[in-house]
Wavefront OBJ file of the C-alpha trace (Angstrom):
o trace
v -60.298 -55.198 -35.892
v -61.580 -58.203 -38.115
v -60.994 -57.364 -41.965
v -63.624 -58.593 -44.555
v -63.149 -59.720 -47.775
v -65.248 -61.754 -49.597
v -64.808 -65.625 -48.711
v -64.214 -66.854 -52.596
v -61.643 -64.271 -52.991
v -59.755 -64.643 -49.764
v -59.835 -68.385 -50.223
v -58.375 -68.261 -53.828
v -55.849 -65.429 -53.083
v -54.567 -67.442 -49.895
v -54.982 -70.925 -50.732
v -54.999 -71.500 -54.360
v -54.499 -75.308 -54.176
v -58.206 -75.276 -52.719
v -59.708 -73.519 -55.498
v -59.498 -75.996 -58.070
v -62.438 -77.896 -59.484
v -61.198 -81.310 -58.293
v -63.702 -83.303 -56.106
v -60.752 -85.708 -54.965
v -60.056 -85.747 -51.178
v -57.187 -83.754 -50.151
v -54.521 -85.866 -48.612
v -51.572 -85.134 -46.379
v -48.128 -85.570 -47.688
v -45.006 -86.631 -46.166
v -43.718 -83.876 -44.028
v -46.562 -81.835 -44.390
v -48.596 -80.146 -41.591
v -52.179 -79.693 -42.726
v -54.271 -77.283 -40.833
v -57.902 -76.399 -41.075
v -59.427 -73.364 -39.796
v -61.615 -70.410 -40.745
v -61.185 -67.569 -43.204
v -59.351 -64.576 -41.570
v -58.798 -66.231 -38.203
v -55.054 -65.955 -37.822
v -52.906 -63.047 -38.351
v -51.995 -62.828 -41.965
v -49.029 -60.210 -41.483
v -48.705 -56.907 -43.320
v -49.870 -53.582 -42.541
v -52.751 -54.907 -40.463
v -50.741 -56.816 -38.107
v -50.175 -55.539 -34.525
v -46.473 -55.261 -34.286
v -44.929 -54.900 -37.784
v -46.093 -54.015 -41.271
v -43.069 -56.542 -42.483
v -44.415 -59.498 -40.602
v -45.660 -62.531 -42.562
v -48.456 -64.805 -41.955
v -47.964 -66.615 -38.575
v -48.180 -70.034 -39.991
v -45.345 -69.216 -42.397
v -43.042 -67.721 -39.596
v -43.898 -71.062 -37.877
v -42.833 -72.918 -40.722
v -39.553 -71.320 -40.775
v -38.950 -71.413 -37.252
v -39.921 -75.175 -37.026
v -37.542 -76.000 -39.932
v -34.521 -74.017 -38.256
v -35.310 -76.089 -35.009
v -35.679 -79.376 -36.932
v -33.455 -79.256 -39.911
v -33.506 -83.185 -40.269
v -37.376 -83.247 -40.550
v -38.503 -80.176 -42.254
v -42.208 -79.695 -42.912
v -44.355 -77.548 -45.233
v -47.490 -76.094 -43.650
v -50.693 -76.178 -45.507
v -53.193 -73.749 -43.982
v -56.711 -74.322 -45.496
v -59.588 -71.912 -44.894
v -63.130 -73.535 -44.489
v -66.455 -71.897 -44.436
v -68.158 -73.306 -41.331
v -67.973 -76.293 -38.883
v -70.487 -78.435 -41.335
v -68.250 -77.706 -44.293
v -65.258 -79.110 -42.262
v -67.094 -82.119 -41.219
v -68.151 -82.961 -44.674
v -64.698 -82.669 -45.855
v -63.429 -85.222 -43.179
v -66.336 -87.429 -44.335
v -65.370 -87.186 -47.842
v -61.938 -88.082 -46.978
v -60.091 -84.958 -46.508
v -57.052 -85.485 -44.081
v -55.833 -82.688 -41.791
v -53.157 -82.820 -38.656
v -54.833 -79.870 -36.963
v -58.518 -78.403 -36.759
v -59.777 -75.319 -35.372
v -63.633 -76.306 -34.676
v -66.204 -74.815 -32.689
v -66.839 -76.772 -29.119
v -69.912 -78.660 -30.578
v -68.160 -79.845 -33.573
v -65.132 -80.781 -31.377
v -67.620 -82.748 -28.936
v -68.948 -84.617 -32.176
v -65.527 -85.496 -33.608
v -64.389 -86.784 -30.276
v -67.539 -88.812 -29.967
v -66.947 -90.439 -33.265
v -63.371 -91.229 -32.290
v -61.811 -88.994 -34.815
v -59.450 -87.285 -32.368
v -56.375 -88.085 -30.454
v -55.613 -86.423 -27.302
v -52.599 -84.015 -26.646
v -49.722 -85.636 -24.660
v -49.688 -85.099 -21.019
v -46.446 -83.073 -21.428
v -48.139 -80.572 -23.460
v -50.218 -79.386 -20.419
v -47.276 -78.991 -18.108
v -46.363 -75.424 -17.635
v -43.037 -76.240 -16.118
v -41.627 -77.500 -19.440
v -39.654 -74.781 -21.266
v -41.475 -73.900 -24.523
v -44.895 -74.970 -23.418
v -46.447 -71.720 -24.113
v -49.982 -73.089 -24.159
v -49.763 -74.473 -20.779
v -48.153 -71.371 -19.364
v -50.904 -68.943 -20.552
v -54.238 -70.811 -20.761
v -56.845 -69.022 -18.591
v -57.766 -71.060 -15.602
v -61.384 -70.100 -16.386
v -61.421 -71.551 -20.114
v -59.472 -74.599 -19.033
v -62.309 -75.117 -16.291
v -64.851 -75.071 -19.308
v -62.802 -77.546 -21.321
v -63.020 -79.764 -18.359
v -66.784 -79.654 -18.073
v -67.135 -80.539 -21.684
v -64.933 -83.576 -21.712
v -62.499 -81.981 -23.914
v -59.610 -81.010 -21.691
v -57.165 -83.704 -23.043
v -58.391 -83.118 -26.585
v -58.516 -79.397 -27.102
v -56.048 -76.470 -27.092
v -58.261 -73.479 -26.629
v -58.006 -70.494 -29.289
v -60.740 -68.195 -29.147
v -64.189 -67.661 -26.886
v -66.858 -65.676 -26.356
v -70.530 -65.218 -25.884
v -73.715 -64.407 -27.849
v -75.546 -61.234 -27.105
v -77.499 -58.327 -28.613
v -75.895 -55.360 -30.364
v -78.104 -52.457 -30.258
v -78.703 -48.590 -30.575
v -80.017 -47.703 -26.884
v -81.342 -44.202 -28.591
v -83.587 -45.939 -31.062
v -85.572 -48.673 -28.787
v -88.239 -47.886 -26.415
v -88.953 -44.375 -24.917
v -85.390 -44.050 -23.007
v -81.997 -45.494 -22.882
v -82.826 -47.047 -19.406
v -85.942 -48.827 -21.245
v -83.773 -49.933 -24.188
v -81.326 -51.502 -21.885
v -84.223 -53.351 -19.872
v -85.710 -54.525 -23.255
v -82.380 -55.767 -24.501
v -81.659 -57.783 -21.189
v -84.486 -60.214 -21.939
v -84.753 -62.833 -24.744
v -88.220 -61.455 -25.434
v -86.734 -58.435 -27.225
v -86.939 -60.952 -30.161
v -90.775 -60.510 -29.839
v -91.054 -57.102 -28.440
v -93.090 -54.438 -30.246
v -90.266 -51.881 -29.495
v -87.984 -53.994 -31.746
v -90.463 -54.826 -34.523
v -88.607 -54.529 -38.103
v -85.522 -53.243 -36.282
v -83.708 -56.630 -35.161
v -82.131 -59.445 -37.003
v -81.271 -62.876 -35.727
v -78.989 -65.670 -37.136
v -79.910 -67.666 -40.044
v -78.687 -71.057 -38.438
v -80.395 -73.605 -36.572
v -78.257 -73.941 -33.420
v -78.224 -70.249 -32.723
v -81.684 -69.823 -33.412
v -82.894 -72.829 -31.127
v -80.862 -71.480 -28.434
v -82.443 -68.197 -28.670
v -85.877 -69.916 -28.540
v -84.811 -71.926 -25.511
v -83.742 -68.577 -23.911
v -87.608 -67.260 -24.255
v -89.145 -70.485 -23.225
v -87.080 -70.815 -19.884
v -86.221 -67.321 -19.137
v -88.648 -66.650 -16.270
v -87.929 -70.055 -14.806
v -84.173 -69.285 -15.090
v -84.599 -66.021 -13.494
v -86.120 -67.372 -10.458
v -83.326 -69.754 -9.830
v -80.955 -68.837 -6.935
v -77.526 -68.314 -8.394
v -75.640 -69.387 -5.382
v -77.559 -72.490 -5.432
v -75.110 -75.599 -5.539
v -76.857 -77.012 -8.718
v -77.532 -73.494 -10.480
v -75.021 -74.396 -13.107
v -76.347 -77.887 -13.964
v -79.803 -76.397 -14.288
v -78.759 -73.947 -16.606
v -76.931 -76.388 -18.815
v -79.887 -78.831 -18.630
v -82.584 -76.227 -19.692
v -80.585 -74.416 -22.250
v -79.624 -78.038 -24.062
v -83.271 -79.240 -23.891
v -83.977 -80.928 -27.075
v -86.962 -83.195 -26.129
v -89.807 -83.361 -28.873
v -92.143 -81.482 -26.408
v -89.914 -78.523 -25.598
v -88.902 -78.244 -29.292
v -92.468 -77.723 -30.095
v -93.019 -75.024 -27.841
v -89.724 -73.362 -28.923
v -90.898 -73.423 -32.668
v -93.896 -71.492 -31.643
v -91.898 -68.937 -30.081
v -89.486 -68.772 -32.842
v -92.374 -68.176 -35.306
v -93.476 -65.369 -33.385
v -90.226 -64.160 -33.317
v -89.785 -64.536 -37.002
v -92.800 -62.388 -37.570
v -91.224 -59.594 -35.520
v -87.715 -59.556 -36.827
v -86.466 -57.406 -39.799
v -84.915 -60.562 -41.106
v -82.191 -63.398 -40.732
v -78.693 -63.018 -41.650
v -75.282 -64.796 -41.462
v -72.729 -61.795 -41.932
v -74.461 -58.890 -43.621
v -76.264 -57.770 -40.476
v -73.014 -56.345 -39.030
v -72.809 -53.693 -41.902
v -76.435 -52.674 -41.367
v -76.362 -52.247 -37.804
v -72.932 -50.333 -37.790
v -74.254 -47.881 -40.311
v -77.587 -47.330 -38.456
v -79.802 -48.976 -41.062
v -80.835 -51.525 -38.279
v -81.084 -50.831 -34.317
v -80.346 -54.444 -33.008
v -78.818 -57.867 -33.933
v -78.253 -61.096 -32.450
v -74.369 -61.514 -32.778
v -71.427 -63.484 -31.596
v -69.195 -61.459 -29.235
v -66.271 -60.945 -31.602
v -68.705 -59.747 -34.221
v -70.433 -57.623 -31.731
v -67.067 -55.969 -31.076
v -66.319 -55.271 -34.746
v -69.765 -53.651 -35.314
v -69.265 -51.397 -32.027
v -65.926 -50.259 -33.425
v -67.308 -49.650 -36.996
v -70.359 -47.643 -35.635
v -68.182 -45.157 -33.838
v -66.905 -44.215 -37.327
v -70.504 -43.272 -38.066
v -71.052 -41.551 -34.787
v -72.985 -44.307 -33.525
v -72.487 -45.656 -29.793
v -73.908 -48.940 -29.774
v -74.250 -51.317 -26.580
v -73.684 -55.050 -26.266
v -76.250 -56.862 -23.962
v -76.179 -60.466 -22.676
v -79.615 -61.640 -21.468
v -80.014 -61.615 -17.743
v -81.502 -65.368 -17.596
v -78.807 -67.184 -19.571
v -76.649 -67.120 -22.632
v -74.375 -68.961 -24.752
v -70.681 -69.648 -24.278
v -69.087 -70.601 -27.388
v -65.153 -71.632 -28.013
v -62.916 -72.611 -30.892
v -59.797 -74.544 -30.078
v -57.141 -76.813 -31.707
v -57.672 -80.724 -32.142
v -55.757 -83.241 -33.603
v -56.725 -85.974 -35.858
v -55.915 -89.324 -35.912
v -52.316 -89.808 -37.675
v -51.494 -86.399 -37.086
v -47.979 -85.332 -37.087
v -48.231 -84.957 -33.086
v -44.697 -83.103 -32.848
v -45.309 -80.418 -35.552
v -48.964 -79.890 -34.316
v -48.159 -79.404 -30.764
v -45.349 -77.163 -31.909
v -47.581 -75.010 -33.755
v -50.122 -74.657 -31.185
v -47.398 -73.683 -28.483
v -46.132 -71.049 -31.221
v -49.204 -69.254 -31.719
v -49.543 -69.323 -27.944
v -46.425 -67.178 -27.355
v -47.637 -63.977 -25.720
v -46.731 -61.882 -28.738
v -48.485 -64.022 -31.129
v -51.791 -64.170 -28.681
v -51.702 -60.556 -29.102
v -51.249 -60.353 -32.900
v -54.220 -62.747 -33.330
v -56.551 -61.017 -31.017
v -55.893 -57.629 -32.724
v -56.240 -59.288 -36.143
v -59.174 -61.084 -35.799
v -60.977 -59.070 -33.082
v -61.911 -61.881 -30.991
v -60.838 -62.849 -27.487
v -58.169 -65.335 -26.684
v -58.790 -68.375 -24.360
v -55.185 -67.577 -23.160
v -54.353 -65.054 -20.589
v -50.979 -63.515 -19.125
v -49.161 -60.377 -18.665
v -49.161 -59.260 -22.265
v -52.637 -60.025 -22.811
v -53.749 -58.143 -19.693
v -51.615 -55.215 -20.880
v -53.003 -55.237 -24.218
v -56.515 -54.924 -22.877
v -55.600 -52.332 -20.476
v -54.024 -50.228 -23.274
v -57.020 -50.773 -25.519
v -59.820 -50.103 -22.927
v -58.164 -48.356 -20.132
v -59.582 -44.878 -18.808
v -57.770 -41.683 -19.309
v -56.517 -40.187 -15.911
v -59.055 -37.420 -15.958
v -61.986 -39.529 -16.863
v -64.650 -39.098 -14.257
v -66.660 -41.833 -15.234
v -63.869 -44.414 -14.620
v -64.749 -47.424 -12.744
v -63.089 -50.773 -11.814
v -63.725 -53.679 -13.789
v -62.561 -57.002 -12.166
v -61.578 -59.858 -14.571
v -59.599 -61.647 -12.008
v -61.685 -64.829 -13.038
v -59.937 -64.732 -15.993
v -56.637 -63.362 -15.654
v -56.071 -64.341 -12.095
v -55.964 -62.952 -8.559
v -52.257 -61.447 -9.297
v -53.875 -58.719 -11.575
v -55.538 -55.733 -10.592
v -58.949 -54.737 -11.777
v -58.989 -52.755 -14.689
v -59.862 -48.998 -14.519
v -62.153 -48.297 -17.458
v -64.753 -45.737 -18.703
v -68.007 -46.754 -17.333
v -69.402 -47.058 -21.008
v -66.968 -50.048 -21.389
v -69.112 -52.238 -19.047
v -71.633 -52.329 -21.680
v -69.600 -51.948 -24.638
v -66.246 -53.599 -26.224
v -64.891 -54.568 -23.087
v -67.909 -56.044 -21.792
v -68.475 -57.978 -25.179
v -64.912 -59.361 -25.101
v -64.800 -60.239 -21.323
v -68.276 -60.387 -19.465
v -67.956 -59.632 -15.837
v -67.847 -62.194 -13.056
v -71.691 -62.127 -12.356
v -72.463 -62.538 -16.042
v -70.084 -65.387 -16.851
v -71.882 -67.376 -14.375
v -75.107 -67.578 -16.307
v -73.295 -68.590 -19.463
v -73.826 -72.102 -20.938
v -71.944 -74.223 -23.541
v -74.529 -75.730 -25.869
v -73.821 -79.437 -26.745
v -74.036 -80.907 -30.183
v -77.280 -82.433 -31.675
v -77.345 -86.273 -31.906
v -78.435 -87.314 -35.529
v -82.205 -87.702 -34.607
v -81.990 -84.341 -32.854
v -80.302 -82.573 -35.538
v -82.900 -83.825 -38.168
v -85.766 -82.770 -35.866
v -84.120 -79.305 -35.299
v -83.502 -78.618 -38.896
v -86.789 -79.596 -39.933
v -88.080 -77.087 -37.411
v -86.125 -74.198 -38.536
v -86.719 -74.897 -42.073
v -90.276 -74.643 -41.619
v -89.834 -71.446 -39.509
v -87.426 -69.266 -41.910
l 1 2 3 4 5 6 7 8 9 10 11 12 13 14 15 16 17 18 19 20 21 22 23 24 25 26 27 28 29 30 31 32 33 34 35 36 37 38 39 40 41 42 43 44 45 46 47 48 49 50 51 52 53 54 55 56 57 58 59 60 61 62 63 64 65 66 67 68 69 70 71 72 73 74 75 76 77 78 79 80 81 82 83 84 85 86 87 88 89 90 91 92 93 94 95 96 97 98 99 100 101 102 103 104 105 106 107 108 109 110 111 112 113 114 115 116 117 118 119 120 121 122 123 124 125 126 127 128 129 130 131 132 133 134 135 136 137 138 139 140 141 142 143 144 145 146 147 148 149 150 151 152 153 154 155 156 157 158 159 160 161 162 163 164 165 166 167 168 169 170 171 172 173 174 175 176 177 178 179 180 181 182 183 184 185 186 187 188 189 190 191 192 193 194 195 196 197 198 199 200 201 202 203 204 205 206 207 208 209 210 211 212 213 214 215 216 217 218 219 220 221 222 223 224 225 226 227 228 229 230 231 232 233 234 235 236 237 238 239 240 241 242 243 244 245 246 247 248 249 250 251 252 253 254 255 256 257 258 259 260 261 262 263 264 265 266 267 268 269 270 271 272 273 274 275 276 277 278 279 280 281 282 283 284 285 286 287 288 289 290 291 292 293 294 295 296 297 298 299 300 301 302 303 304 305 306 307 308 309 310 311 312 313 314 315 316 317 318 319 320 321 322 323 324 325 326 327 328 329 330 331 332 333 334 335 336 337 338 339 340 341 342 343 344 345 346 347 348 349 350 351 352 353 354 355 356 357 358 359 360 361 362 363 364 365 366 367 368 369 370 371 372 373 374 375 376 377 378 379 380 381 382 383 384 385 386 387 388 389 390 391 392 393 394 395 396 397 398 399 400 401 402 403 404 405 406 407 408 409 410 411 412 413 414 415 416 417 418 419 420 421 422 423 424 425 426 427 428 429 430 431 432 433 434 435 436 437 438
């Protein structure tokens, strides 16, 4: 799954021009497609690639393909790896220029609100047009999320997932059943059974969402999930940034901080996979990575999404003003080809916003049960792949492990919430709160 090398080394190896000491803004040149994304967030080819060890990075293959298709207007692709959404935003504010970005949902909302983006052409979303691989493969479920957030014309989804807890069910509480019950609640963060055994993210957004989860948990559990306003109520509560609520959340996070082993940004994955820690709050893609690595240590961990609500995140491609629209849309369609969707999912270890036959078969091959597996159960993901696809037949354990982390079941996905971006005043209050806690 996701390969890890140090950020500085990867950055310098792959994008040498970005590792200079110059503080000058990076500008787009003529016939250059400048793309900003994250480190190790696209198939880089070679022996770690899904289909062939002889493959090149997908963006290099795209450049060669594009120039064959457009010999009169060839391009050079500059693929720039950035550290996080805030770095991306600061680079743009300082004058760096890009055609395509791959921000997370809240940063895409922020950039749109600040009028820094342009929409994709309507033709891009027409699945009847030959070569429109994105429109032909995007999941109806993820497309509905983009519409809900007001980004449907501005974003082409790339990866999506949830946040939840990776944990060792053998080492929390007095039984596996008790461990599962404890880890299905946001209050696992303050539970004595997890004292000094659990880590959380060292960033304000994920931490504040955890606090809201604790604060509103009982109220959300009491809601009727079949009520017409259920989704709207979840979103309202889990995006509450009022002064009063933030004060209450601060108290809960202070209590959680005293119970945690510590805060981490990336190193927590190794500790949990090696058995040095028993639980960690993670993004689902990293959760899959931890579960895979733990198996090498004969540890069979599980992934839990709180019963009340949890976060749905996504990253997607957006175009900046003055972008080379022809090359930018061609790139998105190129990486949305079925074989490239699978390549990127395999290399990164995260879950594509796109569906289709090839992705369905890849998941079936990866997680499907053996014929003689007496634990085998049906796992219905028609909400994502569509009604034409049969439920997966998987080992029962996968309903709590990698497959569940990649694709939550239909009941669980109904309690997922997209977290909005903070405005300036909210962001300042939240940062002050978090800095006082950590």
